[in-house]
C-alpha positions as CSV (number, residue, x, y, z in Angstrom):
1,M,4.0,14.5,-40.5
2,I,6.8,15.7,-38.1
3,A,7.9,18.4,-40.7
4,V,4.3,19.6,-41.0
5,L,3.9,19.8,-37.2
6,D,7.3,21.7,-36.9
7,K,6.2,24.1,-39.3
8,L,2.9,24.6,-37.5
9,A,4.5,25.1,-34.2
10,R,6.9,27.7,-35.4
11,S,4.2,29.6,-37.2
12,V,1.9,29.6,-34.1
13,Q,4.7,30.5,-31.8
14,Q,5.7,33.4,-33.9
15,S,1.9,34.5,-34.2
16,G,1.7,34.6,-30.3
17,P,4.3,34.6,-29.2
18,F,3.8,32.0,-26.3
19,A,5.9,30.9,-23.6
20,F,5.2,27.4,-24.8
21,C,3.2,26.1,-27.7
22,G,3.0,22.4,-28.8
23,V,1.1,20.0,-30.9
24,G,0.9,16.2,-30.7
25,V,-0.8,13.8,-33.2
26,S,-1.2,10.2,-33.5
27,R,-2.7,8.2,-36.4
28,G,-2.2,4.6,-35.8
29,G,1.7,4.9,-35.7
30,P,4.0,6.3,-33.2
31,P,3.1,9.8,-31.8
32,A,4.5,12.8,-33.4
33,F,5.2,16.1,-31.5
34,A,6.4,19.5,-32.2
35,T,7.0,22.2,-29.5
36,A,8.3,25.7,-29.4
37,C,9.4,28.0,-26.5
38,A,10.1,31.6,-25.9
39,D,13.6,32.7,-24.7
40,G,14.2,31.6,-21.3
41,V,11.5,28.9,-21.1
42,T,12.6,25.3,-21.3
43,A,9.8,22.9,-22.0
44,D,9.1,19.9,-24.3
45,E,6.3,17.4,-24.7
46,K,7.2,15.7,-21.4
47,T,6.9,18.9,-19.3
48,L,4.1,19.1,-17.0
49,F,1.7,22.1,-16.7
50,R,-1.8,23.1,-15.6
51,V,-4.2,21.7,-18.3
52,A,-7.4,23.4,-17.1
53,S,-10.7,21.9,-18.0
54,V,-9.0,19.1,-20.0
55,S,-9.3,17.9,-16.3
56,K,-12.9,17.1,-16.5
57,I,-12.2,14.0,-18.7
58,V,-10.2,12.6,-15.9
59,T,-12.5,13.7,-13.0
60,A,-15.6,12.1,-14.8
61,A,-13.4,8.9,-15.4
62,A,-12.4,8.8,-11.7
63,F,-16.2,9.2,-10.7
64,E,-17.1,6.2,-13.1
65,V,-14.3,4.1,-11.6
66,A,-15.6,4.9,-8.1
67,A,-19.3,4.2,-9.1
68,G,-18.3,0.9,-10.6
69,A,-16.3,-0.3,-7.7
70,A,-19.0,0.7,-5.3
71,G,-21.7,-1.1,-7.5
72,L,-23.7,2.0,-7.6
73,D,-27.0,1.3,-9.4
74,R,-27.8,3.7,-12.3
75,P,-25.3,6.2,-11.0
76,Y,-26.3,9.1,-13.4
77,A,-29.8,9.0,-11.9
78,V,-28.7,9.2,-8.2
79,D,-29.5,12.2,-6.1
80,A,-26.2,13.9,-5.5
81,G,-27.4,15.6,-2.3
82,E,-28.1,12.4,-0.7
83,I,-24.6,11.2,-1.4
84,L,-23.0,14.4,-0.4
85,G,-25.2,15.1,2.6
86,L,-26.0,18.5,1.3
87,D,-29.0,20.6,0.7
88,L,-28.5,20.2,-2.9
89,R,-31.9,21.5,-4.1
90,H,-32.5,24.5,-6.1
91,P,-34.4,27.1,-3.9
92,Q,-37.0,27.7,-6.8
93,F,-37.3,24.1,-7.8
94,P,-37.1,22.2,-4.3
95,D,-38.9,19.2,-5.6
96,T,-36.5,18.5,-8.4
97,A,-33.4,16.3,-7.5
98,V,-29.9,17.2,-8.7
99,T,-28.5,14.0,-10.1
100,L,-24.9,12.9,-10.3
101,G,-25.6,12.9,-14.3
102,M,-26.6,16.6,-14.1
103,L,-23.5,17.5,-12.4
104,M,-21.3,15.5,-15.1
105,T,-23.2,17.2,-17.9
106,H,-23.4,20.7,-16.8
107,T,-27.2,20.6,-16.4
108,S,-27.7,20.8,-12.6
109,G,-28.8,24.5,-12.6
110,L,-25.5,25.3,-10.7
111,S,-23.8,28.5,-11.5
112,D,-20.2,29.6,-11.2
113,A,-21.4,33.2,-10.7
114,H,-20.6,33.3,-7.0
115,G,-17.3,31.3,-7.2
116,Y,-16.5,27.8,-6.5
117,G,-13.7,27.8,-4.0
118,F,-13.9,26.2,-0.6
119,D,-11.3,27.2,2.0
120,G,-12.6,24.7,4.6
121,T,-15.0,21.8,4.2
122,L,-17.6,21.5,1.6
123,A,-20.4,21.5,4.3
124,E,-19.0,24.7,5.7
125,G,-18.9,26.5,2.3
126,W,-22.1,25.3,0.8
127,T,-24.9,27.8,0.3
128,A,-27.8,26.7,-2.0
129,A,-29.2,30.1,-2.1
130,T,-26.1,31.4,-4.2
131,A,-25.0,28.3,-5.9
132,F,-27.8,28.0,-8.4
133,G,-28.7,30.2,-11.4
134,P,-32.2,30.7,-12.7
135,H,-32.7,27.5,-14.5
136,A,-34.4,24.3,-13.2
137,P,-32.1,21.3,-12.9
138,G,-32.1,19.1,-15.9
139,S,-33.6,21.7,-18.1
140,F,-30.6,24.0,-19.4
141,F,-27.0,23.4,-20.2
142,E,-24.6,25.8,-18.4
143,Y,-21.1,25.0,-17.9
144,S,-20.3,24.7,-14.1
145,N,-16.9,24.3,-12.5
146,L,-18.7,23.9,-9.2
147,G,-20.5,20.8,-10.5
148,Y,-17.3,19.0,-11.0
149,I,-16.0,19.7,-7.7
150,L,-19.2,18.3,-6.3
151,L,-18.8,15.1,-8.7
152,A,-15.3,14.5,-7.4
153,A,-16.5,14.8,-3.8
154,A,-19.2,12.3,-4.6
155,A,-16.8,9.9,-6.0
156,E,-14.6,9.9,-2.7
157,V,-18.0,9.2,-0.8
158,V,-19.2,6.2,-2.8
159,S,-15.6,4.7,-3.0
160,G,-14.1,5.5,0.3
161,Q,-10.9,6.6,-1.5
162,R,-9.2,9.9,-1.7
163,F,-9.6,11.6,-5.2
164,D,-6.0,11.5,-6.1
165,L,-6.0,7.8,-5.5
166,L,-9.0,7.3,-7.8
167,V,-7.2,9.4,-10.5
168,A,-4.1,7.2,-10.3
169,D,-6.3,4.2,-11.0
170,V,-7.6,5.9,-14.0
171,L,-4.2,7.0,-15.4
172,S,-1.7,4.6,-14.2
173,P,-2.9,1.7,-16.8
174,H,-2.2,4.0,-19.7
175,G,1.3,5.2,-18.3
176,I,0.2,8.7,-17.9
177,E,2.2,10.9,-15.4
178,A,-0.2,13.4,-14.1
179,G,-1.8,14.5,-11.0
180,F,-4.2,17.1,-9.6
181,N,-2.5,20.1,-7.9
182,W,0.8,18.4,-8.1
183,A,-0.2,15.5,-5.9
184,G,2.8,13.2,-6.1
185,L,4.7,15.1,-8.8
186,T,6.9,17.6,-7.1
187,D,10.0,16.2,-8.9
188,A,8.5,16.0,-12.3
189,P,9.8,18.7,-14.8
190,S,7.3,21.5,-15.1
191,V,6.5,25.0,-16.2
192,P,4.2,27.4,-14.6
193,T,1.0,28.8,-16.4
194,F,1.9,32.1,-17.9
195,R,0.3,35.2,-19.1
196,R,2.1,37.5,-21.6
197,D,2.3,41.1,-20.3
198,G,3.8,43.1,-23.3
199,P,7.2,41.3,-23.9
200,E,7.2,39.6,-20.5
201,F,5.5,36.3,-19.3
202,V,4.3,36.5,-15.8
203,A,3.4,33.3,-13.9
204,M,-0.1,33.1,-12.9
205,I,0.1,29.9,-11.1
206,D,2.6,27.1,-10.1
207,A,5.5,29.4,-9.5
208,P,7.1,27.3,-8.2
209,P,5.4,24.1,-8.3
210,D,3.9,23.0,-4.8
211,E,2.7,19.6,-3.6
212,A,-1.0,19.5,-2.9
213,R,-1.6,20.2,0.8
214,I,-3.7,17.1,1.8
215,G,-2.9,17.0,5.4
216,E,-3.9,14.6,8.0
217,S,-7.1,16.5,8.6
218,Y,-8.4,15.5,5.1
219,I,-12.1,14.4,5.3
220,L,-13.3,12.4,2.1
221,G,-15.9,14.3,0.3
222,Q,-15.3,17.5,2.3
223,H,-11.8,18.6,1.3
224,T,-11.9,17.4,-2.4
225,A,-11.7,21.0,-3.6
226,R,-8.1,21.0,-2.5
227,F,-7.2,19.0,-5.7
228,S,-9.2,21.4,-8.1
229,P,-10.9,18.6,-9.7
230,Q,-12.6,21.2,-12.1
231,G,-9.3,22.2,-13.8
232,G,-6.2,21.4,-11.6
233,L,-4.7,18.5,-13.4
234,R,-1.0,18.7,-14.1
235,M,-0.1,16.9,-17.3
236,S,2.4,17.1,-20.2
237,L,1.4,17.4,-23.9
238,Q,2.4,13.8,-24.3
239,G,0.1,12.7,-21.5
240,M,-2.7,14.8,-23.1
241,L,-2.2,13.0,-26.5
242,T,-2.0,9.6,-24.6
243,L,-5.4,10.5,-22.9
244,A,-6.8,11.1,-26.4
245,I,-5.4,7.8,-27.6
246,A,-6.9,6.0,-24.6
247,G,-10.3,7.3,-25.3
248,A,-10.4,6.6,-29.0
249,G,-12.9,4.1,-30.1
250,V,-14.3,3.7,-26.5
251,A,-18.2,3.5,-26.8
252,R,-19.7,6.9,-25.6
253,R,-22.9,7.5,-23.7
254,L,-24.7,10.6,-24.8
255,L,-25.9,12.1,-21.4
256,W,-27.1,15.4,-22.8
257,R,-27.7,16.5,-26.5
258,Q,-28.0,19.9,-27.6
259,T,-31.6,19.1,-28.8
260,D,-32.5,18.1,-25.2
261,G,-32.8,21.7,-24.2
262,P,-31.7,25.3,-24.5
263,G,-28.3,26.3,-22.9
264,V,-25.1,28.4,-23.2
265,Y,-23.5,26.6,-26.2
266,E,-20.9,29.3,-27.1
267,N,-21.6,29.4,-30.9
268,G,-21.1,25.7,-31.2
269,L,-18.1,25.1,-29.1
270,F,-20.5,23.1,-27.0
271,Q,-22.9,20.7,-28.5
272,D,-23.5,17.4,-26.8
273,Y,-21.9,16.1,-23.7
274,G,-20.9,12.8,-22.3
275,A,-19.0,11.6,-19.3
276,G,-16.7,14.6,-19.0
277,E,-16.3,15.0,-22.8
278,Q,-17.6,17.4,-25.3
279,I,-19.1,15.5,-28.1
280,L,-19.3,17.6,-31.2
281,P,-21.1,16.1,-34.2
282,D,-20.7,19.3,-36.3
283,P,-18.0,21.7,-34.8
284,P,-18.0,25.0,-36.6
285,F,-14.1,25.1,-36.6
286,Y,-13.3,21.6,-37.8
287,P,-14.6,19.7,-40.8
288,R,-15.5,16.3,-38.9
289,P,-17.1,15.1,-35.7
290,L,-14.9,15.5,-32.5
291,V,-14.8,14.0,-29.1
292,G,-12.6,15.6,-26.4
293,H,-12.4,18.7,-24.3
294,F,-11.0,22.2,-24.4
295,G,-9.0,23.9,-21.6
296,N,-8.8,27.6,-21.1
297,A,-7.5,29.3,-17.8
298,Y,-4.8,31.4,-16.3
299,G,-3.3,32.0,-19.7
300,F,-3.6,28.4,-21.0
301,N,-5.5,27.3,-24.2
302,G,-5.4,23.7,-25.2
303,G,-7.5,20.6,-26.0
304,V,-7.4,16.8,-26.3
305,W,-9.4,15.5,-29.3
306,W,-10.4,12.4,-31.2
307,D,-11.4,12.4,-34.9
308,A,-12.9,9.2,-35.5
309,E,-13.6,9.6,-39.2
310,A,-9.9,10.3,-40.0
311,D,-8.7,7.8,-37.2
312,L,-6.7,10.7,-35.8
313,C,-6.0,11.8,-32.1
314,F,-4.4,15.1,-31.3
315,A,-3.7,17.5,-28.5
316,Y,-2.4,21.1,-28.4
317,A,-1.2,23.4,-25.7
318,L,-0.7,27.2,-25.8
319,N,0.8,28.6,-22.6
320,G,1.1,32.4,-22.3
321,V,-2.0,34.0,-23.6
322,P,-1.9,37.8,-23.4
323,M,-3.3,39.5,-20.4
324,G,-7.0,40.4,-20.6
325,E,-7.9,37.7,-23.2
326,E,-10.7,35.9,-21.2
327,S,-13.0,35.0,-24.0
328,D,-14.0,31.3,-24.7
329,A,-13.9,31.8,-28.4
330,L,-11.2,30.2,-30.2
331,S,-8.2,32.3,-30.7
332,T,-6.5,32.8,-34.1
333,A,-3.7,30.4,-33.1
334,E,-6.1,27.7,-32.1
335,L,-8.2,28.0,-35.3
336,A,-4.8,27.6,-37.3
337,I,-4.2,24.4,-35.3
338,F,-7.4,22.9,-36.0
339,E,-7.2,23.9,-39.7
340,A,-3.7,22.4,-40.2
341,V,-4.6,19.2,-38.2
342,A,-7.7,18.8,-40.4
343,Q,-5.5,18.8,-43.5
344,L,-2.9,16.5,-42.4
345,P,-2.2,13.9,-45.0
């Protein structure tokens, strides 16, 4: 298997080229990795980088740890606005509560159209009039990074613990070295997230890595955005594969099915959704069902996946996507990875 992965990594690297590309696979035995780097970039499967929306698997798991520890009854049905102390009602549908489950499944009616950054506290930056799109909460699937910032803030409120500590409770049992916005990881080997501009790779973020600015003024449920819970997880390819392995075989709760309502499903890249996981019964780019999550931001493309039928876990990372390539559609390199992994003996 290692020879097959090495050939795949070299082929993908040549087709890019990328600053870093890597694939990791596990099928019962020891994990196998293959990586390739551009000249001047030093990285391997243990090097940390920003994994974009793969982060949502961990953010959702941190929320579930918090809800369980707090004894929160039926957490997915709880009114998120009451937990957060926000006016979290759609102006056009004020009688419909936005639940924590809606935040988790991108069905809250929230929209990223006006951004999702908070320079100060959540309460200071929150404006319901611009946070929502045209759809009623619970009726429409539309991917929302803003929803995951609110979900992480709710996790802090119900648990009384800071988000990075909740994340450690999720990851440490599996031996995964990772953290949001470099919290606690300043000495770990890392690379920036790059974009390719002609022959050059330009660092988009994390140049150089900087520890999360938590500060003594941190208020639970108000400053959670400092950790970028929607996409700010720093993790290695090895950590990504370990995350896939940790989730393999775990019973999933389908919180939203594509048949539950209309949505922005990106031609099948999104189908069903669970606790921070894309659940794809019929992915258009792979011959068998998959569970996991894509990541795509700042020049990074990657994913963490479990193929139950083949008893196969895999992860991939492409760092150095060309400038201007912002499409959520899978790239030629990603399609080649999925095709090659699907055919592994």
